[in-house]
C-alpha positions in Angstrom: -20.9 -19.8 -13.1 -19.3 -16.2 -12.6 -18.2 -14.3 -15.7 -14.4 -14.2 -16.3 -14.3 -10.5 -15.4 -16.4 -10.5 -12.3 -15.0 -10.4 -8.9 -14.4 -13.9 -7.4 -14.3 -15.3 -4.0 -10.5 -15.7 -4.3 -10.3 -11.7 -4.5 -11.5 -11.7 -0.8 -8.0 -12.5 0.6 -6.2 -10.1 -2.0 -4.5 -7.5 -0.2 -4.4 -5.3 -3.4 -8.0 -5.8 -4.7 -9.6 -2.6 -4.8 -12.8 -3.5 -2.9 -13.3 -0.2 -1.1 -15.5 2.6 -2.2 -14.3 6.0 -1.7 -17.0 6.5 1.1 -16.3 3.0 2.6 -12.6 3.9 2.8 -12.9 7.0 4.3 -15.3 5.9 6.9 -12.8 3.1 7.7 -10.1 5.5 8.4 -12.3 8.2 10.0 -11.5 10.7 7.4 -13.1 12.6 4.5 -13.0 11.7 0.8 -11.0 15.1 0.4 -8.2 13.5 2.3 -8.3 10.4 0.2 -8.2 12.9 -3.1 -5.4 14.8 -1.4 -3.2 11.6 -1.2 -4.2 10.8 -4.6 -3.0 14.1 -5.9 0.3 13.7 -3.9 0.7 10.5 -5.7 0.9 8.6 -2.3 -1.9 6.2 -3.5 -3.4 5.9 -6.9 -6.8 4.4 -6.7 -8.1 2.3 -9.4 -11.1 3.2 -11.1 -14.6 1.2 -11.4 -16.3 1.2 -14.9 -18.3 4.1 -13.9 -15.1 6.0 -13.0 -15.4 5.8 -9.2 -12.3 5.6 -7.1 -11.8 2.0 -5.5 -9.2 1.4 -2.7 -7.4 -1.8 -1.6 -6.8 -2.7 1.8 -2.9 -2.1 1.3 -3.8 1.5 0.2 -6.2 1.8 3.2 -3.0 1.0 5.5 -0.7 3.5 3.6 -3.5 6.0 4.0 -4.0 5.4 7.8 -0.4 5.9 8.2 -0.5 9.5 6.5 -3.6 10.2 8.5 -1.6 9.5 11.8 1.5 12.0 10.6 -1.2 14.4 9.6 -2.7 14.3 12.9 0.5 15.1 14.8 0.9 18.0 12.6 2.7 17.1 9.6 1.8 18.7 6.4 0.3 16.2 4.1 3.2 16.5 1.4 5.7 16.0 4.0 3.7 12.9 5.5 3.6 11.5 1.9 7.4 11.9 1.5 8.0 10.2 4.9 5.8 7.3 3.9 7.8 6.8 0.6 10.9 7.0 2.3 9.9 4.6 5.0 8.7 2.2 2.1 12.1 2.7 0.3 14.1 1.9 3.5 12.0 -1.2 4.2 12.7 -2.6 0.6 16.4 -1.7 1.0 16.4 -3.8 4.3 14.7 -6.5 2.7 17.2 -6.5 -0.3 20.1 -6.4 2.0 18.6 -9.3 4.3 18.1 -11.5 1.0 21.7 -10.6 -0.2 23.1 -11.5 3.4 21.2 -14.6 3.3 22.7 -15.7 -0.3 26.1 -14.8 0.8 25.9 -16.9 3.7 24.6 -20.0 1.6 27.4 -19.5 -1.1 30.0 -19.2 2.0 28.5 -22.2 3.5 28.5 -24.4 0.2 32.3 -23.3 -0.5 33.2 -24.7 3.0 31.6 -28.1 2.4 33.6 -30.8 1.7 
């Protein structure tokens, strides 16, 4: 039986589970550990730390880092790339909230019209 604090099979599907070491994350992205550290310094991603103090990244963080790398590869300075990604994320969230409010308003209007 696994210990309470040990990673379980359930974590394999968790997009936020920090399963990747810095070396594996950098290799998966085709970049260097220094690039990942720079993203952390810019506060775009904040890796969790293992008990030994090593950085650990989730799949979600790797997707963000991949987007940053795409922008940097196109010539965008890393600080600007990080700001662009943050703004894109804020826009996506605002659009999701707007759509949810429209659905609620539509449901309310439909309920008021019902006999």
